[in-house]
DRENBA-505854 format. One record per residue (C-alpha): y, x, z; residue in one letter; residue number from 1. Coordinates in Angstrom, 1 decimal. Layout:
# DRENBA-505854
NODE      y      x      z r   k
NODE      Y      X      Z A NUM
...
This chain:
# DRENBA-505854
NODE      y      x      z r   k
NODE    9.0   14.0   21.2 M   1
NODE    7.6   17.1   19.1 A   2
NODE    8.6   19.8   17.1 E   3
NODE    7.6   19.3   13.4 P   4
NODE    4.6   20.7   11.8 L   5
NODE    5.1   23.8   10.2 T   6
NODE    3.5   23.8    6.1 A   7
NODE    1.1   25.3    6.9 D   8
NODE   -0.4   23.2    9.8 E   9
NODE    0.8   19.8    6.9 L  10
NODE   -0.8   21.5    3.9 L  11
NODE   -3.7   22.1    6.2 H  12
NODE   -3.6   18.4    7.9 A  13
NODE   -3.7   17.0    4.7 L  14
NODE   -6.4   18.3    3.4 R  15
NODE   -8.6   18.0    6.2 A  16
NODE   -7.8   14.6    6.1 E  17
NODE   -9.2   14.6    2.2 G  18
NODE   -5.8   14.2    0.5 V  19
NODE   -5.6   15.5   -3.3 T  20
NODE   -2.1   17.6   -2.6 V  21
NODE    0.0   18.8   -5.8 V  22
NODE    2.2   21.6   -4.3 E  23
NODE    5.5   21.5   -6.6 V  24
NODE    7.6   24.4   -7.1 G  25
NODE    9.3   25.9   -3.7 D  26
NODE    8.8   22.7   -1.7 W  27
NODE    8.4   24.8    1.6 R  28
NODE   11.9   25.9    1.5 D  29
NODE   13.6   23.0   -0.4 H  30
NODE   15.4   21.5    2.3 N  31
NODE   18.8   19.4    3.5 R  32
NODE   18.7   21.8    6.6 N  33
NODE   22.2   22.9    6.3 H  34
NODE   23.1   19.1    6.7 K  35
NODE   21.9   18.7   10.2 G  36
NODE   18.8   19.5   12.4 P  37
NODE   15.5   18.7   11.7 W  38
NODE   13.2   17.2   14.6 G  39
NODE   12.6   16.6   17.1 P  40
NODE   10.2   14.4   15.3 V  41
NODE    8.6   11.3   16.4 H  42
NODE    7.1    9.4   13.8 G  43
NODE    6.3    8.9   10.0 T  44
NODE    8.0    6.7    7.7 M  45
NODE    6.6    5.0    4.3 T  46
NODE    8.7    4.3    1.2 H  47
NODE    8.1    2.4   -2.1 H  48
NODE   10.1    4.8   -5.1 T  49
NODE   11.6    1.8   -7.5 V  50
NODE    9.9    4.3  -10.0 T  51
NODE    7.3    4.2  -12.6 S  52
NODE    6.1    7.0  -14.0 G  53
NODE    4.2   10.0  -12.1 T  54
NODE    6.0   12.9  -13.6 A  55
NODE    9.8   11.1  -13.7 A  56
NODE    9.4   10.1  -10.1 T  57
NODE    8.2   13.5   -8.8 V  58
NODE   11.5   14.8  -10.5 R  59
NODE   13.7   11.8   -9.0 I  60
NODE   12.7   12.4   -5.6 V  61
NODE   12.4   16.2   -5.5 R  62
NODE   16.3   16.5   -7.0 D  63
NODE   18.0   13.3   -6.2 G  64
NODE   21.3   12.7   -7.9 D  65
NODE   24.6   13.9   -7.6 A  66
NODE   25.3   11.1   -4.3 E  67
NODE   21.8   11.8   -3.1 L  68
NODE   20.7   15.5   -3.3 P  69
NODE   17.2   16.2   -3.0 G  70
NODE   14.5   16.6   -1.7 P  71
NODE   14.5   12.8   -0.9 L  72
NODE   11.3   13.2    1.0 C  73
NODE    8.3   15.3    2.3 H  74
NODE    5.9   14.5   -0.2 G  75
NODE    5.4   11.9   -3.0 M  76
NODE    2.0    9.4   -3.5 V  77
NODE    0.9    8.9   -6.7 A  78
NODE   -0.6    5.8   -8.1 K  79
NODE   -3.6    7.9   -9.3 D  80
NODE   -3.6    8.6   -5.3 G  81
NODE   -2.9   12.8   -5.2 R  82
NODE    0.5   13.7   -2.9 V  83
NODE    3.0   15.9   -4.4 H  84
NODE    4.6   17.5   -2.0 L  85
NODE    8.5   18.1   -2.6 V  86
NODE   10.2   19.2    0.2 G  87
NODE    9.5   20.5    3.7 Y  88
NODE   12.5   20.3    6.6 G  89
NODE   14.9   17.5    6.7 R  90
NODE   15.2   15.5    3.4 T  91
NODE   17.3   12.4    2.4 N  92
NODE   14.6    9.7    2.9 H  93
NODE   15.2    7.4    6.5 A  94
NODE   19.6    7.1    6.6 G  95
NODE   20.8    5.6    9.4 G  96
NODE   18.2    3.2   11.4 G  97
NODE   18.2    1.1   14.9 C  98
NODE   18.2    3.3   18.3 P  99
NODE   15.9    0.2   19.7 V 100
NODE   13.0    0.5   16.7 V 101
NODE   13.6    4.6   17.6 L 102
NODE   12.6    4.2   21.0 S 103
NODE   10.5    1.4   20.5 Q 104
NODE    8.4    4.2   17.9 V 105
NODE    8.6    6.7   20.0 T 106
NODE    7.3    5.3   23.0 A 107
NODE    4.9    3.3   21.0 E 108
NODE    5.5    0.3   23.1 S 109
NODE    5.5   -2.5   20.4 Y 110
NODE    2.9   -5.2   19.4 G 111
NODE    2.1   -5.5   15.7 A 112
NODE    5.8   -4.2   14.5 R 113
NODE    8.9   -3.1   16.1 P 114
NODE   11.7   -5.3   17.3 S 115
NODE   13.7   -5.9   13.8 P 116
NODE   16.6   -3.7   13.3 P 117
NODE   19.8   -4.9   13.5 T 118
NODE   22.7   -3.6   11.2 R 119
NODE   25.2   -3.4   13.7 G 120
NODE   23.5    0.0   14.7 N 121
NODE   22.5    1.1   11.7 R 122
NODE   24.4    4.1   11.3 D 123
NODE   23.6    5.3   14.8 G 124
NODE   20.3    7.2   14.6 V 125
NODE   19.8   10.0   12.3 D 126
NODE   16.3    9.1   10.8 G 127
NODE   16.4   12.5    8.5 N 128
NODE   16.0   14.3   11.2 R 129
NODE   13.9   12.5   13.2 H 130
NODE   11.3   11.4   11.1 F 131
NODE    8.5   13.0    7.9 Y 132
NODE    8.9   10.4    5.1 G 133
NODE    6.6    9.7    1.9 W 134
NODE    7.7    7.8   -1.2 E 135
NODE    5.1    5.8   -2.6 C 136
NODE    5.0    5.1   -7.1 E 137
NODE    6.1    2.1   -7.1 N 138
NODE    8.6   -0.6   -8.5 L 139
NODE    8.7   -2.5   -5.5 G 140
NODE    8.9   -5.5   -7.2 D 141
NODE    6.1   -7.1   -5.6 G 142
NODE    4.0   -7.4   -8.4 R 143
NODE    3.5   -3.9   -9.3 D 144
NODE   -0.2   -3.1   -8.4 P 145
NODE   -1.1   -0.8   -5.7 W 146
NODE   -4.2    0.8   -6.9 P 147
NODE   -6.9    1.6   -3.9 D 148
NODE   -6.6    5.1   -4.2 V 149
NODE   -3.4    4.6   -3.9 Q 150
NODE   -2.9    3.2   -0.6 Y 151
NODE   -5.8    4.9    0.9 D 152
NODE   -4.2    8.5    0.2 A 153
NODE   -0.9    7.0    1.9 I 154
NODE   -3.3    5.8    5.0 V 155
NODE   -4.8    9.4    5.0 R 156
NODE   -1.1   11.0    4.7 V 157
NODE   -0.2    9.1    8.0 Q 158
NODE   -3.3    9.9   10.1 A 159
NODE   -3.4   13.4    8.9 A 160
NODE    0.0   13.7   10.6 I 161
NODE   -1.2   12.1   13.6 I 162
NODE   -4.1   13.4   14.1 R 163
NODE   -2.4   17.5   14.0 A 164
NODE    0.5   15.9   16.6 H 165
NODE   -2.4   15.3   19.3 R 166
NODE   -4.1   18.4   18.3 A 167
NODE   -1.3   20.1   19.2 K 168
NODE   -1.1   18.2   22.9 G 169
NODE    2.2   16.8   21.6 D 170
NODE    3.4   13.7   23.5 D 171
NODE    3.4   11.6   20.3 W 172
NODE    1.1   10.5   17.4 G 173
NODE   -1.2    8.6   20.1 L 174
NODE   -2.1    5.5   18.0 D 175
NODE   -0.8    4.5   14.6 A 176
NODE    2.4    3.2   15.9 K 177
NODE    4.4    6.4   14.9 S 178
NODE    3.6    5.2   11.2 A 179
NODE    6.6    2.9   10.5 I 180
NODE    8.1    1.4    7.0 G 181
NODE   11.6    1.7    5.5 H 182
NODE   12.3   -1.8    6.5 L 183
NODE   11.1   -1.5    9.9 E 184
NODE   14.0    1.6   10.1 W 185
NODE   16.9   -0.4    8.6 S 186
NODE   18.0   -3.5    8.1 D 187
NODE   19.4   -3.3    4.1 D 188
NODE   16.0   -1.6    2.8 K 189
NODE   12.7   -3.6    2.1 S 190
NODE   10.3   -1.3    1.7 D 191
NODE    7.5   -0.5    1.0 P 192
NODE    7.1   -3.9   -0.9 R 193
NODE    3.3   -4.9   -1.6 G 194
NODE    1.4   -4.2    1.2 F 195
NODE    2.6   -4.8    4.8 T 196
NODE    3.0   -2.6    7.5 M 197
NODE    0.7   -4.3   10.7 P 198
NODE   -1.7   -3.9    7.8 S 199
NODE   -1.4   -0.4    7.0 L 200
NODE   -1.7    0.8   10.8 R 201
NODE   -4.2   -0.9   11.6 E 202
NODE   -6.3    0.9    8.6 D 203
NODE   -4.3    4.2   10.0 V 204
NODE   -6.0    3.2   13.4 A 205
NODE   -9.0    2.4   11.9 E 206
NODE   -9.3    6.4   10.4 R 207
NODE   -8.2    7.8   14.2 L 208
NODE  -11.3    6.5   15.5 R 209
NODE  -13.4    8.8   12.9 H 210
NODE  -13.7   12.6   12.3 P 211
NODE  -10.3   13.6    9.4 A 212
NODE  -13.5   13.9    6.9 S 213
NODE  -14.7   10.5    7.7 W 214
NODE  -14.7    8.3    4.5 N 215
NODE  -15.5    4.7    4.6 P 216
NODE  -17.6    3.6    2.1 I 217
NODE  -20.1    6.7    3.1 E 218
NODE  -20.8    4.8    5.9 E 219
NODE  -23.1    2.1    4.4 D 220
NODE  -24.6    3.2    0.9 D 221
NODE  -26.3   -0.3    1.0 M 222
NODE  -24.1   -2.5   -0.3 P 223
NODE  -24.0   -6.4    0.2 T 224
NODE  -23.7   -9.3   -2.7 R 225
NODE  -22.0  -11.7   -3.0 S 226
NODE  -22.5  -14.5   -5.9 N 227
NODE  -20.6  -18.1   -4.9 P 228
NODE  -20.4  -20.4   -8.0 V 229
NODE  -17.0  -21.6   -9.1 V 230
NODE  -16.8  -25.7   -8.5 K 231
NODE  -15.9  -28.2  -11.3 T 232
NODE  -12.1  -28.7  -11.4 K 233
NODE  -10.9  -31.6  -14.0 T 234
NODE   -7.1  -32.2  -15.2 G 235
NODE   -5.4  -28.8  -13.5 R 236
NODE   -1.7  -28.3  -14.7 P 237
NODE   -0.6  -25.8  -16.4 G 238
NODE    2.1  -23.3  -15.3 G 239
NODE    1.2  -22.2  -12.3 E 240
NODE   -1.1  -19.9  -10.7 W 241
NODE   -4.4  -22.4   -9.1 L 242
NODE   -7.3  -20.5   -7.0 P 243
NODE  -10.9  -21.0   -8.3 V 244
NODE  -13.0  -23.2   -5.7 P 245
NODE  -16.2  -21.2   -4.8 L 246
NODE  -19.3  -22.7   -3.3 D 247
NODE  -19.1  -19.8   -0.4 G 248
NODE  -17.0  -16.9    0.2 P 249
NODE  -16.2  -14.1   -1.8 L 250
NODE  -15.3  -11.0    0.7 V 251
NODE  -13.7  -11.0    4.2 T 252
NODE  -12.1   -7.4    5.3 G 253
NODE  -12.3   -5.0    6.0 P 254
NODE  -14.1   -3.7    3.0 A 255
NODE  -14.4   -1.9   -0.1 H 256
NODE  -15.8   -4.0   -3.2 Y 257
NODE  -16.9   -3.6   -6.8 S 258
NODE  -17.6   -6.3   -9.4 G 259
NODE  -16.7   -9.4  -11.6 T 260
NODE  -15.6  -12.8  -11.4 V 261
NODE  -16.1  -15.1  -14.6 T 262
NODE  -14.3  -18.4  -15.2 V 263
NODE  -14.5  -20.8  -18.3 R 264
NODE  -11.9  -23.3  -19.1 L 265
NODE  -12.1  -26.2  -21.4 A 266
NODE   -9.2  -27.9  -23.3 G 267
NODE   -6.3  -24.7  -23.4 V 268
NODE   -4.2  -24.9  -26.0 T 269
NODE   -4.9  -22.3  -28.5 P 270
NODE   -2.7  -19.7  -28.0 G 271
NODE   -1.2  -20.8  -24.4 A 272
NODE   -1.2  -17.9  -22.0 T 273
NODE   -4.4  -17.6  -19.3 V 274
NODE   -3.7  -15.1  -16.5 Q 275
NODE   -6.7  -13.9  -14.1 L 276
NODE   -6.0  -12.1  -11.1 R 277
NODE   -7.6  -11.3   -7.4 Y 278
NODE   -5.6  -11.9   -4.2 Y 279
NODE   -5.7  -11.4   -0.6 E 280
NODE   -4.2  -13.8    1.9 T 281
NODE   -4.4  -13.2    6.4 K 282
NODE   -3.4  -15.9    8.5 S 283
NODE   -2.8  -18.3    5.6 G 284
NODE   -0.3  -16.5    3.8 K 285
NODE   -0.9  -14.3    1.0 R 286
NODE   -0.6  -10.4    1.7 T 287
NODE   -1.7   -8.8   -1.8 K 288
NODE   -2.3   -9.8   -5.9 T 289
NODE   -4.0   -7.6   -7.4 G 290
NODE   -3.4   -6.6  -11.5 Q 291
NODE   -3.4   -9.4  -14.2 I 292
NODE   -5.7   -9.6  -16.8 V 293
NODE   -4.5  -11.9  -19.8 E 294
NODE   -5.9  -14.2  -22.6 R 295
NODE   -4.7  -16.3  -25.0 L 296
NODE   -6.8  -19.6  -25.0 G 297
NODE   -8.6  -20.5  -28.5 T 298
NODE  -10.9  -23.4  -29.9 D 299
NODE  -13.2  -24.8  -27.8 G 300
NODE  -13.7  -23.6  -24.7 D 301
NODE  -11.7  -20.3  -23.3 T 302
NODE  -13.4  -17.5  -21.2 F 303
NODE  -11.7  -14.8  -18.7 L 304
NODE  -13.1  -12.6  -16.5 D 305
NODE  -11.5  -10.3  -14.2 V 306
NODE  -12.8   -6.9  -12.7 T 307
NODE  -12.3   -4.3   -9.9 N 308
NODE  -14.3   -0.9   -9.7 A 309
NODE  -13.0    0.2   -6.8 G 310
NODE  -10.7   -2.6   -4.3 G 311
NODE  -10.4   -2.5   -0.9 H 312
NODE  -10.1   -6.2    2.0 V 313
NODE   -7.3   -5.7    4.6 D 314
NODE   -8.8   -6.3    8.4 K 315
NODE   -9.3  -10.0    9.0 D 316
NODE   -7.9  -10.7    5.1 A 317
NODE  -10.0  -13.2    2.5 S 318
NODE  -10.2  -12.4   -1.4 L 319
NODE   -9.9  -14.6   -3.7 G 320
NODE   -9.7  -15.2   -7.9 V 321
NODE   -7.1  -17.4   -9.1 E 322
NODE   -5.3  -18.5  -12.6 Y 323
NODE   -2.4  -19.6  -14.7 A 324
NODE   -1.6  -21.2  -18.1 V 325
NODE    1.2  -20.7  -19.6 F 326
NODE    2.8  -21.9  -22.6 G 327
NODE    0.4  -25.3  -22.4 D 328
NODE    2.2  -29.0  -21.3 A 329
NODE   -1.3  -30.6  -20.8 G 330
NODE   -3.5  -30.4  -18.3 T 331
NODE   -6.8  -28.5  -18.9 H 332
NODE  -10.1  -29.0  -17.2 D 333
NODE  -12.2  -25.5  -14.9 L 334
NODE  -15.7  -26.0  -16.7 V 335
NODE  -17.5  -23.3  -14.6 S 336
NODE  -17.7  -19.4  -13.6 G 337
NODE  -19.4  -17.1  -11.3 Q 338
NODE  -18.5  -13.7   -8.8 A 339
NODE  -20.6  -10.9   -9.0 Q 340
NODE  -19.5   -8.9   -5.8 I 341
NODE  -20.2   -5.9   -4.5 L 342
NODE  -19.0   -4.8   -1.0 Y 343
NODE  -19.4   -2.7    1.8 W 344
NODE  -18.5   -3.1    5.0 K 345
């Protein structure tokens, strides 16, 4: 339990953590304090906006609407990694939630995730009073990508708040378990969707092991090269995502990476849609997918390549590549391919 940071303390903490901050209007005095108290605070909560377009999203989270007046959060993390501060004090972001979750977050006593919130308890605890709230620009459909610069900013924001409360000697914020997602607070919510809160907390915990100025890429200036060769596969079906088989690992996390993977397909019907993308798995389960590169099948062989100039692989996750051929009833062959990847652990 702790009193909230002042607006000046929050701004200083974010900037010290390397966050690019945009101050929107009278954000320091824009709040819902007339509807109830702000604090004591017990944690920080991450959301997705179900919107696209940074300017429109800033307006929505600042002003809200007739049914849910703004501000709807303290800050909005845009696709480009900039954090737009839109309010300070009580904001309409969390709503009612589960008291069991609140007690676990307050004591930081849970394992990988808090206990599942229960519907019967959802209206019992005022989350707007007890949590900092961060909306993140994303459609929330599981397909809209999370750019690495945006995800990095989300991590830095959570770490900045926890680090600032540590510095004040408060009795919460001792570790990353102070950071939760809306879906962990209320059983009728799904946000954030597209990354997992346990993996986010792992990344926040890693930041907190270093000074606020830490930049993980600068820790190792010399990258490792990964150049596995694509294995040949014949008689592959269309209409579904197929992994690109490699003769060795691509990248395992935690790591930052940059590079290109190319594939060559034979027997694709001219004009068929062919898509290629990166993806991540962890403990055998899909955790993230990257942006899709799309081409059309051509006469002769069809070539595709997907590039990521600044990717990040989560801790204990593995990077892979997959493709799909749509609009082709026949089969095709994966003839060859090559990966050219540089990564920094």
